[in-house]
Each structure stands twice: as structure tokens, then as C-alpha cells.
C-alpha positions as a printed Julia matrix, in Angstrom:
122×3 Matrix{Float64}:
  -7.16  -18.34   -0.42
  -6.85  -14.55   -0.27
  -5.44  -12.31   -2.98
  -2.96   -9.6    -1.97
  -2.01   -6.29   -3.55
   1.42   -5.2    -2.3
   2.98   -1.74   -2.38
   6.34   -0.12   -1.6
   6.96    3.61   -1.85
   9.13    6.39   -0.45
   7.34    9.17    1.44
   8.9    12.46    2.51
   9.47   11.95    6.23
   7.95   15.36    6.94
   4.7    14.13    5.33
   4.11   11.28    7.79
   0.84   12.66    9.18
  -0.42   13.64    5.7
   0.42   10.13    4.49
  -1.38    8.55    7.43
  -4.5    10.64    6.73
  -4.27    9.79    3.01
  -4.07    6.04    3.6
  -6.75    6.02    6.31
  -9.09    7.8     3.89
  -8.15    5.41    1.07
  -8.48    2.32    3.28
 -12.13    3.11    3.94
 -12.78    3.25    0.19
 -10.95   -0.04   -0.42
 -12.92   -1.72    2.38
 -16.19   -0.36    1.0
 -15.36   -1.94   -2.36
 -14.52   -5.39   -1.02
 -11.07   -5.38    0.58
 -11.01   -7.41    3.8
  -7.86   -5.83    5.24
  -5.63   -2.83    4.56
  -2.22   -2.58    6.27
   0.11    0.4     5.96
   3.59    0.3     7.52
   6.04    3.17    8.15
   9.67    2.1     7.72
  11.65    1.7    10.9
  14.52   -0.62    9.94
  14.89   -0.6     6.14
  18.57   -0.82    5.22
  20.14    0.17    1.93
  21.33   -2.89    0.07
  24.48   -3.35   -1.96
  22.67   -4.82   -4.96
  18.93   -4.59   -4.24
  16.76   -3.14   -1.48
  13.5    -1.35   -0.9
  15.3     2.04   -0.87
  17.03    1.3    -4.19
  13.84   -0.01   -5.78
  11.92    3.23   -5.16
  14.89    5.61   -5.5
  14.57    6.76   -1.88
  15.96   10.2    -1.11
  17.69   11.09    2.17
  14.65   12.93    3.52
  12.23   10.07    2.8
  10.98    6.99    4.64
  10.07    3.66    3.05
   6.44    2.6     3.39
   5.25   -0.95    2.82
   1.57   -1.83    2.48
  -0.8    -4.55    1.46
  -4.47   -4.9     0.73
  -6.12   -8.26    1.26
  -9.06   -9.38   -0.88
 -11.17  -12.55   -0.68
 -10.1   -13.58   -4.22
  -8.53  -12.24   -7.41
 -12.02  -11.85   -8.87
 -13.1    -9.76   -5.86
  -9.91   -7.71   -6.21
 -10.42   -7.07   -9.92
 -14.01   -5.96   -9.36
 -13.11   -3.95   -6.26
 -10.15   -2.2    -7.86
 -12.29   -1.18  -10.83
 -14.74    0.4    -8.39
 -11.95    2.06   -6.39
 -10.43    3.66   -9.48
 -13.88    4.87  -10.61
 -14.7     6.27   -7.16
 -14.67   10.08   -7.11
 -13.17   10.05   -3.59
  -9.97    8.55   -5.0
  -9.39   11.22   -7.65
  -6.13   13.12   -6.99
  -7.99   16.39   -6.42
 -10.08   14.73   -3.67
  -7.31   12.63   -2.07
  -3.89   13.97   -3.13
  -0.91   11.67   -2.67
   1.7    13.17   -0.29
   4.48   11.29   -2.14
   5.78   10.73   -5.67
   3.4     8.14   -7.12
   5.75    7.54  -10.05
   8.11    5.72   -7.66
   5.4     3.51   -6.15
   5.97   -0.2    -6.77
   2.92   -2.44   -6.7
   1.71   -5.85   -7.76
  -0.97   -8.46   -7.19
  -0.15  -11.76   -5.54
  -1.91  -15.05   -5.01
  -1.47  -16.08   -1.37
   0.67  -19.22   -1.27
   1.04  -19.76    2.49
  -0.88  -18.0     5.26
   0.14  -19.06    8.78
  -1.42  -17.2    11.68
  -0.26  -17.22   15.28
  -2.5   -19.12   17.64
  -4.21  -16.94   20.23
  -4.39  -19.72   22.83
């Protein structure tokens, strides 16, 4: 079953188009190095929680929007090899693809897919 890298971050709302360009550029690099799917989502309905929430987790500021993303890989082994190549790729260096958000507040992790149910297209 697939292996997933998941990400949550806060992006200055004014940087939406810069963020989109950044992640489109990055997605091509991830795909070149073995990712099968890259999904980036711009927050639309992400409430503040009383105890925990996406906004609290990334210390969201009032002028920021929560972004949620995942990268799908064929396996953990493919992900480990692909990520090593991505981080070594000159196109991903900050001077070549600057992040339009505070990377120190990015939350990420790798996950083994446990259940994967797709909608039938019948």
C-alpha cells in the first residue's frame, strides 16, 4: 500500500499565488523523483479549536491561511529514496525555490496508508 507524507502550514493569505507557484514547481520535482501524487489544499473552513486545531498547531496569524498537503509514494522505500533525491536536487534549494511562508511552523510526517477507499466511477 502507498506511503504518504503529510504537511500542514500557515501561509500569508497575500502570498496565495506565490505559494501556488512554489508548490507547482516543487510537485514536478517530487514526481520526477518517484512521487505518484502531490495534493496541495488552501484552507477554506479551518476553525480554531479550544484545545487543538490546525491553526493552533502551526501558530496561525490573523493574516494567514492554513494549507494542508500530502505526497503519495508507492512505498516507504520509494519515499526514502525519492526524498533523498529531492533534498539533493538543486531546484529545491531555497535560493532557487524560496518558500513564501515560515518553514519553521511547517508540520510534517510520514504515514503508512492503513485504509484507502476510493469512490466508484460507475
